[in-house]
Chimera marker file (.cmm) of the C-alpha trace (Angstrom):
<marker_set name="trace">
<marker id="1" x="146.159" y="-24.133" z="43.103" r="1" g="1" b="0" radius="0.5"/>
<marker id="2" x="143.651" y="-23.835" z="45.991" r="1" g="1" b="0" radius="0.5"/>
<marker id="3" x="140.058" y="-24.884" z="44.723" r="1" g="1" b="0" radius="0.5"/>
<marker id="4" x="138.712" y="-21.867" z="46.830" r="1" g="1" b="0" radius="0.5"/>
<marker id="5" x="140.172" y="-19.216" z="44.666" r="1" g="1" b="0" radius="0.5"/>
<marker id="6" x="139.289" y="-18.015" z="41.215" r="1" g="1" b="0" radius="0.5"/>
<marker id="7" x="141.695" y="-18.323" z="38.581" r="1" g="1" b="0" radius="0.5"/>
<marker id="8" x="142.756" y="-15.444" z="36.168" r="1" g="1" b="0" radius="0.5"/>
<marker id="9" x="141.313" y="-15.605" z="32.773" r="1" g="1" b="0" radius="0.5"/>
<marker id="10" x="143.567" y="-17.109" z="29.941" r="1" g="1" b="0" radius="0.5"/>
<marker id="11" x="142.681" y="-15.565" z="26.544" r="1" g="1" b="0" radius="0.5"/>
<marker id="12" x="142.219" y="-17.873" z="23.432" r="1" g="1" b="0" radius="0.5"/>
<marker id="13" x="145.301" y="-16.733" z="21.414" r="1" g="1" b="0" radius="0.5"/>
<marker id="14" x="148.371" y="-15.904" z="23.335" r="1" g="1" b="0" radius="0.5"/>
<marker id="15" x="152.204" y="-15.414" z="22.753" r="1" g="1" b="0" radius="0.5"/>
<marker id="16" x="155.121" y="-16.587" z="24.837" r="1" g="1" b="0" radius="0.5"/>
<marker id="17" x="157.797" y="-13.799" z="25.877" r="1" g="1" b="0" radius="0.5"/>
<marker id="18" x="160.431" y="-14.594" z="28.443" r="1" g="1" b="0" radius="0.5"/>
<marker id="19" x="163.026" y="-11.986" z="29.900" r="1" g="1" b="0" radius="0.5"/>
<marker id="20" x="165.402" y="-12.162" z="32.940" r="1" g="1" b="0" radius="0.5"/>
<marker id="21" x="164.140" y="-10.037" z="36.135" r="1" g="1" b="0" radius="0.5"/>
<marker id="22" x="166.488" y="-8.981" z="39.085" r="1" g="1" b="0" radius="0.5"/>
<marker id="23" x="165.564" y="-10.042" z="42.623" r="1" g="1" b="0" radius="0.5"/>
<marker id="24" x="163.857" y="-6.798" z="43.379" r="1" g="1" b="0" radius="0.5"/>
<marker id="25" x="161.702" y="-7.010" z="40.331" r="1" g="1" b="0" radius="0.5"/>
<marker id="26" x="160.625" y="-10.733" z="41.179" r="1" g="1" b="0" radius="0.5"/>
<marker id="27" x="159.909" y="-9.629" z="44.881" r="1" g="1" b="0" radius="0.5"/>
<marker id="28" x="157.422" y="-7.052" z="43.430" r="1" g="1" b="0" radius="0.5"/>
<marker id="29" x="155.502" y="-10.040" z="41.417" r="1" g="1" b="0" radius="0.5"/>
<marker id="30" x="155.435" y="-12.032" z="44.595" r="1" g="1" b="0" radius="0.5"/>
<marker id="31" x="153.788" y="-9.042" z="46.391" r="1" g="1" b="0" radius="0.5"/>
<marker id="32" x="151.303" y="-8.642" z="43.446" r="1" g="1" b="0" radius="0.5"/>
<marker id="33" x="150.522" y="-12.462" z="43.910" r="1" g="1" b="0" radius="0.5"/>
<marker id="34" x="149.874" y="-12.034" z="47.390" r="1" g="1" b="0" radius="0.5"/>
<marker id="35" x="147.927" y="-9.203" z="46.848" r="1" g="1" b="0" radius="0.5"/>
<marker id="36" x="145.668" y="-10.982" z="44.372" r="1" g="1" b="0" radius="0.5"/>
<marker id="37" x="145.315" y="-13.971" z="46.668" r="1" g="1" b="0" radius="0.5"/>
<marker id="38" x="143.972" y="-11.546" z="49.209" r="1" g="1" b="0" radius="0.5"/>
<marker id="39" x="141.187" y="-10.822" z="46.792" r="1" g="1" b="0" radius="0.5"/>
<marker id="40" x="140.452" y="-14.588" z="46.413" r="1" g="1" b="0" radius="0.5"/>
<marker id="41" x="142.271" y="-15.016" z="42.935" r="1" g="1" b="0" radius="0.5"/>
<marker id="42" x="145.437" y="-17.376" z="42.543" r="1" g="1" b="0" radius="0.5"/>
<marker id="43" x="147.575" y="-18.580" z="39.956" r="1" g="1" b="0" radius="0.5"/>
<marker id="44" x="151.000" y="-18.605" z="38.256" r="1" g="1" b="0" radius="0.5"/>
<marker id="45" x="153.299" y="-15.649" z="37.700" r="1" g="1" b="0" radius="0.5"/>
<marker id="46" x="151.919" y="-15.499" z="34.123" r="1" g="1" b="0" radius="0.5"/>
<marker id="47" x="148.326" y="-15.173" z="35.691" r="1" g="1" b="0" radius="0.5"/>
<marker id="48" x="149.786" y="-12.168" z="37.878" r="1" g="1" b="0" radius="0.5"/>
<marker id="49" x="151.368" y="-10.542" z="34.979" r="1" g="1" b="0" radius="0.5"/>
<marker id="50" x="148.087" y="-10.954" z="32.797" r="1" g="1" b="0" radius="0.5"/>
<marker id="51" x="145.995" y="-9.545" z="35.478" r="1" g="1" b="0" radius="0.5"/>
<marker id="52" x="148.602" y="-6.118" z="35.794" r="1" g="1" b="0" radius="0.5"/>
<marker id="53" x="148.482" y="-5.845" z="32.111" r="1" g="1" b="0" radius="0.5"/>
<marker id="54" x="144.574" y="-6.023" z="31.731" r="1" g="1" b="0" radius="0.5"/>
<marker id="55" x="144.309" y="-2.776" z="33.475" r="1" g="1" b="0" radius="0.5"/>
<marker id="56" x="147.630" y="-1.181" z="32.512" r="1" g="1" b="0" radius="0.5"/>
<marker id="57" x="147.232" y="2.245" z="30.903" r="1" g="1" b="0" radius="0.5"/>
<marker id="58" x="150.329" y="3.270" z="29.040" r="1" g="1" b="0" radius="0.5"/>
<marker id="59" x="149.278" y="7.059" z="29.116" r="1" g="1" b="0" radius="0.5"/>
<marker id="60" x="149.300" y="7.228" z="33.120" r="1" g="1" b="0" radius="0.5"/>
<marker id="61" x="152.412" y="4.931" z="32.910" r="1" g="1" b="0" radius="0.5"/>
<marker id="62" x="154.140" y="7.327" z="30.671" r="1" g="1" b="0" radius="0.5"/>
<marker id="63" x="152.939" y="10.520" z="32.568" r="1" g="1" b="0" radius="0.5"/>
<marker id="64" x="154.328" y="9.015" z="35.809" r="1" g="1" b="0" radius="0.5"/>
<marker id="65" x="157.574" y="7.783" z="34.104" r="1" g="1" b="0" radius="0.5"/>
<marker id="66" x="158.077" y="11.605" z="32.436" r="1" g="1" b="0" radius="0.5"/>
<marker id="67" x="157.577" y="13.099" z="35.849" r="1" g="1" b="0" radius="0.5"/>
<marker id="68" x="160.043" y="10.519" z="37.482" r="1" g="1" b="0" radius="0.5"/>
<marker id="69" x="162.575" y="11.450" z="34.891" r="1" g="1" b="0" radius="0.5"/>
<marker id="70" x="162.298" y="15.259" z="35.586" r="1" g="1" b="0" radius="0.5"/>
<marker id="71" x="162.869" y="14.841" z="39.283" r="1" g="1" b="0" radius="0.5"/>
<marker id="72" x="166.328" y="12.984" z="38.405" r="1" g="1" b="0" radius="0.5"/>
<link id1="1" id2="2" r="1" g="1" b="0" radius="0.2"/>
<link id1="2" id2="3" r="1" g="1" b="0" radius="0.2"/>
<link id1="3" id2="4" r="1" g="1" b="0" radius="0.2"/>
<link id1="4" id2="5" r="1" g="1" b="0" radius="0.2"/>
<link id1="5" id2="6" r="1" g="1" b="0" radius="0.2"/>
<link id1="6" id2="7" r="1" g="1" b="0" radius="0.2"/>
<link id1="7" id2="8" r="1" g="1" b="0" radius="0.2"/>
<link id1="8" id2="9" r="1" g="1" b="0" radius="0.2"/>
<link id1="9" id2="10" r="1" g="1" b="0" radius="0.2"/>
<link id1="10" id2="11" r="1" g="1" b="0" radius="0.2"/>
<link id1="11" id2="12" r="1" g="1" b="0" radius="0.2"/>
<link id1="12" id2="13" r="1" g="1" b="0" radius="0.2"/>
<link id1="13" id2="14" r="1" g="1" b="0" radius="0.2"/>
<link id1="14" id2="15" r="1" g="1" b="0" radius="0.2"/>
<link id1="15" id2="16" r="1" g="1" b="0" radius="0.2"/>
<link id1="16" id2="17" r="1" g="1" b="0" radius="0.2"/>
<link id1="17" id2="18" r="1" g="1" b="0" radius="0.2"/>
<link id1="18" id2="19" r="1" g="1" b="0" radius="0.2"/>
<link id1="19" id2="20" r="1" g="1" b="0" radius="0.2"/>
<link id1="20" id2="21" r="1" g="1" b="0" radius="0.2"/>
<link id1="21" id2="22" r="1" g="1" b="0" radius="0.2"/>
<link id1="22" id2="23" r="1" g="1" b="0" radius="0.2"/>
<link id1="23" id2="24" r="1" g="1" b="0" radius="0.2"/>
<link id1="24" id2="25" r="1" g="1" b="0" radius="0.2"/>
<link id1="25" id2="26" r="1" g="1" b="0" radius="0.2"/>
<link id1="26" id2="27" r="1" g="1" b="0" radius="0.2"/>
<link id1="27" id2="28" r="1" g="1" b="0" radius="0.2"/>
<link id1="28" id2="29" r="1" g="1" b="0" radius="0.2"/>
<link id1="29" id2="30" r="1" g="1" b="0" radius="0.2"/>
<link id1="30" id2="31" r="1" g="1" b="0" radius="0.2"/>
<link id1="31" id2="32" r="1" g="1" b="0" radius="0.2"/>
<link id1="32" id2="33" r="1" g="1" b="0" radius="0.2"/>
<link id1="33" id2="34" r="1" g="1" b="0" radius="0.2"/>
<link id1="34" id2="35" r="1" g="1" b="0" radius="0.2"/>
<link id1="35" id2="36" r="1" g="1" b="0" radius="0.2"/>
<link id1="36" id2="37" r="1" g="1" b="0" radius="0.2"/>
<link id1="37" id2="38" r="1" g="1" b="0" radius="0.2"/>
<link id1="38" id2="39" r="1" g="1" b="0" radius="0.2"/>
<link id1="39" id2="40" r="1" g="1" b="0" radius="0.2"/>
<link id1="40" id2="41" r="1" g="1" b="0" radius="0.2"/>
<link id1="41" id2="42" r="1" g="1" b="0" radius="0.2"/>
<link id1="42" id2="43" r="1" g="1" b="0" radius="0.2"/>
<link id1="43" id2="44" r="1" g="1" b="0" radius="0.2"/>
<link id1="44" id2="45" r="1" g="1" b="0" radius="0.2"/>
<link id1="45" id2="46" r="1" g="1" b="0" radius="0.2"/>
<link id1="46" id2="47" r="1" g="1" b="0" radius="0.2"/>
<link id1="47" id2="48" r="1" g="1" b="0" radius="0.2"/>
<link id1="48" id2="49" r="1" g="1" b="0" radius="0.2"/>
<link id1="49" id2="50" r="1" g="1" b="0" radius="0.2"/>
<link id1="50" id2="51" r="1" g="1" b="0" radius="0.2"/>
<link id1="51" id2="52" r="1" g="1" b="0" radius="0.2"/>
<link id1="52" id2="53" r="1" g="1" b="0" radius="0.2"/>
<link id1="53" id2="54" r="1" g="1" b="0" radius="0.2"/>
<link id1="54" id2="55" r="1" g="1" b="0" radius="0.2"/>
<link id1="55" id2="56" r="1" g="1" b="0" radius="0.2"/>
<link id1="56" id2="57" r="1" g="1" b="0" radius="0.2"/>
<link id1="57" id2="58" r="1" g="1" b="0" radius="0.2"/>
<link id1="58" id2="59" r="1" g="1" b="0" radius="0.2"/>
<link id1="59" id2="60" r="1" g="1" b="0" radius="0.2"/>
<link id1="60" id2="61" r="1" g="1" b="0" radius="0.2"/>
<link id1="61" id2="62" r="1" g="1" b="0" radius="0.2"/>
<link id1="62" id2="63" r="1" g="1" b="0" radius="0.2"/>
<link id1="63" id2="64" r="1" g="1" b="0" radius="0.2"/>
<link id1="64" id2="65" r="1" g="1" b="0" radius="0.2"/>
<link id1="65" id2="66" r="1" g="1" b="0" radius="0.2"/>
<link id1="66" id2="67" r="1" g="1" b="0" radius="0.2"/>
<link id1="67" id2="68" r="1" g="1" b="0" radius="0.2"/>
<link id1="68" id2="69" r="1" g="1" b="0" radius="0.2"/>
<link id1="69" id2="70" r="1" g="1" b="0" radius="0.2"/>
<link id1="70" id2="71" r="1" g="1" b="0" radius="0.2"/>
<link id1="71" id2="72" r="1" g="1" b="0" radius="0.2"/>
</marker_set>
């Protein structure tokens, strides 16, 4: 890890989860990591997902998902 980059915070109490992802989903994670690196934040896949979840709003996601489902 580059010393010039900040590292995402790791909370005190954590849980381990695991699941398989597609190549397309993996590419999205890589793009998110690159975006964070451009902001000076580097870290693992877990750090990237933690950063995404930190600001995740269930209500906004549900609204977007509902709109998408109505279009199909």
